[in-house]
C-alpha positions as CSV (number, residue, x, y, z in Angstrom):
1,X,14.1,-52.8,-0.9
2,X,15.5,-51.0,-3.9
3,X,19.2,-50.5,-4.2
4,X,20.2,-46.8,-4.0
5,X,20.8,-46.4,-7.8
6,X,17.4,-47.9,-8.4
7,X,15.8,-45.5,-6.2
8,X,17.6,-42.7,-7.9
9,X,16.4,-43.8,-11.3
10,X,12.8,-44.2,-10.0
11,X,12.9,-40.5,-8.8
12,X,14.1,-39.4,-12.2
13,X,11.3,-41.3,-13.9
14,X,8.7,-39.9,-11.6
15,X,10.0,-36.4,-12.3
16,X,9.8,-37.0,-16.2
17,X,6.4,-38.6,-16.2
18,X,4.5,-36.4,-13.6
19,X,5.9,-33.1,-13.4
20,X,4.9,-32.0,-16.8
21,X,1.4,-33.2,-16.0
22,X,1.4,-31.2,-12.8
23,X,2.5,-27.9,-14.6
24,X,0.0,-28.5,-17.4
25,X,-2.6,-28.8,-14.5
26,X,-1.6,-25.4,-13.1
27,X,-2.4,-23.1,-15.9
28,X,-3.9,-19.7,-14.8
29,X,-7.4,-19.0,-16.2
30,X,-6.8,-15.1,-15.4
31,X,-3.7,-15.1,-17.4
32,X,-5.3,-16.9,-20.2
33,X,-8.2,-14.4,-20.1
34,X,-5.7,-11.4,-20.2
35,X,-3.8,-12.9,-23.1
36,X,-7.2,-13.8,-25.1
37,X,-8.5,-10.4,-24.6
38,X,-5.0,-8.7,-24.8
39,X,-6.0,-6.4,-22.1
40,X,-5.0,-6.2,-18.4
41,X,-7.7,-4.5,-16.2
42,X,-6.6,-3.1,-13.0
43,X,-8.7,-1.0,-10.5
44,X,-6.9,1.9,-8.5
45,X,-7.8,4.1,-5.8
46,X,-9.5,7.2,-7.1
47,X,-8.7,9.4,-4.1
48,X,-5.1,8.3,-3.1
49,X,-2.6,10.4,-4.9
50,X,0.2,9.8,-5.8
51,X,-0.8,6.1,-6.1
52,X,-3.2,7.3,-8.8
53,X,-3.5,10.9,-10.1
54,X,-6.5,12.1,-12.0
55,X,-5.4,14.4,-14.9
56,X,-1.7,13.9,-14.0
57,X,1.3,15.9,-15.0
58,X,3.2,14.3,-18.0
59,X,5.1,11.3,-17.0
60,X,3.7,11.2,-13.6
61,X,0.4,9.0,-13.7
62,X,0.9,7.7,-10.2
63,X,2.9,5.0,-8.6
64,X,0.3,2.2,-8.8
65,X,-0.5,3.1,-12.4
66,X,3.3,2.8,-13.3
67,X,3.3,-0.7,-11.7
68,X,0.3,-1.7,-13.6
69,X,2.0,-0.3,-16.9
70,X,5.0,-2.5,-16.0
71,X,3.0,-5.6,-15.6
72,X,1.0,-5.0,-18.8
73,X,4.3,-4.6,-20.5
74,X,5.6,-7.8,-19.0
75,X,2.7,-9.5,-20.4
76,X,2.7,-7.7,-23.7
77,X,-1.0,-6.6,-23.5
78,X,-3.0,-3.3,-23.4
79,X,-3.8,-1.7,-20.0
80,X,-7.2,-0.6,-18.7
81,X,-7.3,1.6,-15.5
82,X,-10.5,1.8,-13.5
83,X,-10.6,4.3,-10.6
84,X,-12.7,3.1,-7.6
85,X,-13.4,4.5,-4.3
86,X,-13.7,1.7,-1.6
87,X,-12.2,-1.8,-0.9
88,X,-15.5,-3.3,-1.2
89,X,-15.9,-2.0,-4.7
90,X,-12.4,-3.4,-5.6
91,X,-13.4,-6.8,-4.1
92,X,-16.6,-7.1,-6.1
93,X,-14.9,-6.1,-9.3
94,X,-12.4,-9.0,-8.8
95,X,-15.0,-11.4,-7.8
96,X,-17.1,-10.7,-11.0
97,X,-14.0,-11.0,-13.2
98,X,-14.5,-7.4,-14.4
99,X,-10.9,-6.6,-13.3
100,X,-7.8,-8.9,-12.7
101,X,-5.9,-6.8,-10.2
102,X,-6.6,-4.1,-7.5
103,X,-3.5,-1.9,-7.1
104,X,-4.9,0.8,-4.9
105,X,-2.3,1.3,-2.0
106,X,-4.3,-1.4,-0.3
107,X,-3.0,-2.7,3.2
108,X,-3.6,-6.3,3.6
109,X,-5.5,-7.6,6.6
110,X,-7.2,-10.8,8.0
111,X,-10.6,-9.2,7.5
112,X,-9.8,-8.3,3.9
113,X,-8.3,-11.7,3.3
114,X,-12.0,-13.2,3.4
115,X,-12.7,-11.4,0.1
116,X,-9.5,-11.5,-1.8
117,X,-6.0,-13.0,-2.0
118,X,-3.1,-10.7,-1.4
119,X,0.2,-10.7,-3.1
120,X,3.6,-10.2,-1.3
121,X,3.9,-6.6,-0.2
122,X,5.5,-4.1,-2.8
123,X,5.6,-1.4,-0.1
124,X,5.8,-1.4,3.7
125,X,4.1,1.4,5.5
126,X,3.3,2.3,9.1
127,X,0.7,4.5,11.0
128,X,2.2,8.1,11.1
129,X,0.9,11.4,12.0
130,X,1.0,15.2,11.7
131,X,0.8,16.7,15.2
132,X,0.1,20.3,16.1
133,X,3.4,21.6,17.5
134,X,1.6,23.6,20.1
135,X,0.4,20.3,21.7
136,X,3.8,19.1,22.3
137,X,6.2,20.1,25.2
138,X,8.7,22.8,24.2
139,X,12.3,21.8,23.7
140,X,14.7,22.7,26.6
141,X,15.8,26.3,26.3
142,X,19.4,27.0,25.7
143,X,20.3,23.3,24.9
144,X,21.4,21.8,21.6
145,X,18.8,18.9,20.8
146,X,20.6,16.1,19.2
147,X,17.9,13.5,19.5
148,X,14.5,13.6,18.0
149,X,12.0,13.5,20.9
150,X,9.1,12.1,18.7
151,X,10.2,9.6,16.3
152,X,7.1,7.4,16.0
153,X,3.6,7.4,17.5
154,X,4.4,5.5,20.4
155,X,6.5,8.4,21.7
156,X,3.3,10.2,22.1
157,X,2.1,7.6,24.8
158,X,3.1,9.7,27.7
159,X,1.8,13.1,26.3
160,X,-1.6,13.9,27.9
161,X,-4.5,15.6,26.3
162,X,-3.7,14.8,22.6
163,X,-6.8,13.9,20.5
164,X,-6.6,12.2,17.2
165,X,-8.6,12.3,13.8
166,X,-8.4,9.2,11.6
167,X,-10.0,7.5,8.7
168,X,-12.9,5.4,10.1
169,X,-12.3,1.5,10.1
170,X,-8.8,1.7,8.8
171,X,-5.8,-0.1,10.0
172,X,-4.7,3.3,11.5
173,X,-7.9,3.6,13.3
174,X,-7.4,0.1,14.9
175,X,-3.9,1.1,15.7
176,X,-5.2,4.2,17.7
177,X,-7.7,2.0,19.5
178,X,-5.2,-0.5,20.7
179,X,-2.2,2.0,21.3
180,X,-4.2,4.8,22.8
181,X,-7.2,3.3,24.6
182,X,-7.9,6.2,26.7
183,X,-7.3,9.0,24.2
184,X,-9.9,11.0,22.3
185,X,-10.0,9.4,18.9
186,X,-12.6,10.8,16.3
187,X,-13.2,9.0,12.9
188,X,-14.3,10.2,9.5
189,X,-15.4,8.8,6.3
190,X,-12.4,10.2,4.4
191,X,-8.8,11.2,5.0
192,X,-9.4,14.7,3.8
193,X,-12.2,15.2,6.5
194,X,-9.9,13.9,9.1
195,X,-7.1,16.3,8.1
196,X,-9.5,19.2,8.1
197,X,-10.4,18.6,11.7
198,X,-6.5,19.0,12.4
199,X,-6.4,22.3,10.3
200,X,-9.5,23.7,12.3
201,X,-7.8,22.9,15.6
202,X,-10.7,20.4,16.5
203,X,-7.9,17.8,17.2
204,X,-4.2,17.7,18.0
205,X,-3.0,15.0,15.6
206,X,-4.1,13.6,12.2
207,X,-3.1,9.9,11.8
208,X,-2.8,8.2,8.4
209,X,-0.2,5.8,6.8
210,X,3.2,7.1,6.4
211,X,3.0,7.4,2.5
212,X,-0.2,9.5,2.9
213,X,1.6,11.8,5.3
214,X,4.7,12.1,3.0
215,X,2.6,12.8,0.1
216,X,0.8,15.7,2.0
217,X,4.2,17.2,2.7
218,X,5.1,17.0,-1.0
219,X,1.9,18.9,-1.9
220,X,2.2,21.5,0.9
221,X,5.6,21.9,2.4
222,X,4.3,24.7,4.8
223,X,2.5,22.1,6.9
224,X,5.9,21.7,8.6
225,X,5.6,25.1,10.1
226,X,2.5,24.2,12.3
227,X,2.7,20.4,12.3
228,X,5.4,17.9,13.2
229,X,5.5,14.9,11.0
230,X,5.9,11.6,13.0
231,X,6.9,8.8,10.5
232,X,8.9,6.3,12.5
233,X,7.8,2.5,12.2
234,X,5.4,1.5,14.9
235,X,4.1,-1.5,13.0
236,X,4.4,-2.9,9.5
237,X,1.5,-2.3,7.2
238,X,1.9,-4.3,4.0
239,X,0.7,-2.5,0.9
240,X,-0.2,-5.4,-1.5
241,X,-1.9,-6.1,-4.8
242,X,-5.3,-7.9,-4.6
243,X,-6.7,-10.6,-6.9
244,X,-9.8,-12.9,-6.9
245,X,-9.7,-15.9,-4.6
246,X,-9.5,-18.7,-7.2
247,X,-6.3,-18.4,-9.1
248,X,-3.1,-19.5,-7.1
249,X,-0.9,-19.6,-10.3
250,X,-1.8,-15.9,-11.1
251,X,-0.8,-15.0,-7.5
252,X,2.6,-16.9,-8.1
253,X,3.1,-14.9,-11.3
254,X,2.3,-11.6,-9.6
255,X,4.7,-12.4,-6.8
256,X,7.5,-13.2,-9.1
257,X,6.9,-9.9,-10.9
258,X,6.9,-8.0,-7.6
259,X,10.1,-9.7,-6.5
260,X,11.8,-8.7,-9.8
261,X,10.8,-5.1,-9.4
262,X,12.4,-5.0,-6.1
263,X,15.4,-6.8,-7.2
264,X,16.1,-4.6,-10.0
265,X,15.5,-1.4,-8.0
266,X,12.3,-0.5,-9.8
267,X,10.2,0.0,-6.6
268,X,12.8,2.1,-4.9
269,X,12.9,4.3,-8.1
270,X,9.2,4.8,-7.9
271,X,9.4,5.6,-4.2
272,X,12.0,8.3,-4.9
273,X,9.9,9.7,-7.8
274,X,6.8,10.1,-5.8
275,X,7.6,10.5,-2.2
276,X,11.1,12.3,-2.4
277,X,10.1,14.8,-5.2
278,X,7.2,17.1,-5.7
279,X,7.4,17.1,-9.6
280,X,4.0,14.9,-9.6
281,X,2.2,17.8,-7.7
282,X,-0.2,19.6,-10.0
283,X,0.2,23.4,-10.3
284,X,-2.9,25.3,-8.8
């Protein structure tokens, strides 16, 4: 048995001899490639403003684009943005090494984890909805209503006859299946198509993530006249960055970057910029 002081000396020697070796073995091939080419390539969602905005107003390129710009600045490299349409396209680009990060308003899930690694979330969303006001029971006449009757989607559980439109095979689609198993749920290939079904009165409610609903209200505030936005949290949907499944050190680096953006208030600034203001909305 070593005396206590000898154990202490041995621990110090182990740290001196082996920790540098471990750190040297943990270099990131992704970071090395980015620094060698002096270019960070990031894929974004082509149809998800204001995360990415095609032909944007000046100083409003989109929330995810601004995050990518911050990370490129952090690495002191140029930035290349590639707009894509589907999660599968993002995953293939990452796997082939044609991009290093997918920043596309992507919500993480077990199924998607089969194809990519996810960072810690930089935004927390939830299933939300626009509901036709005529489908909801009227407020009691002659009374001052001090409590909002419909704060989140679960508050619609006891309302009969409501039908829903939603993006097919999305986390919101799965939520509706689980939460409203007896309701009529119609799924569509795009959010735009699902929203149009609401506008055409073919369904009573359009369900999407809360950031998507907030963006719709920024683009068209008149929607509030006919549709009630229901934005309260029913479950946490983690919006994360995705990377290829081979570089843990790169994942650590991105997680630290996200933590710093949260600590310094940068994430909240971007939320305020894009979801509490309509300056990013392009004039018709």
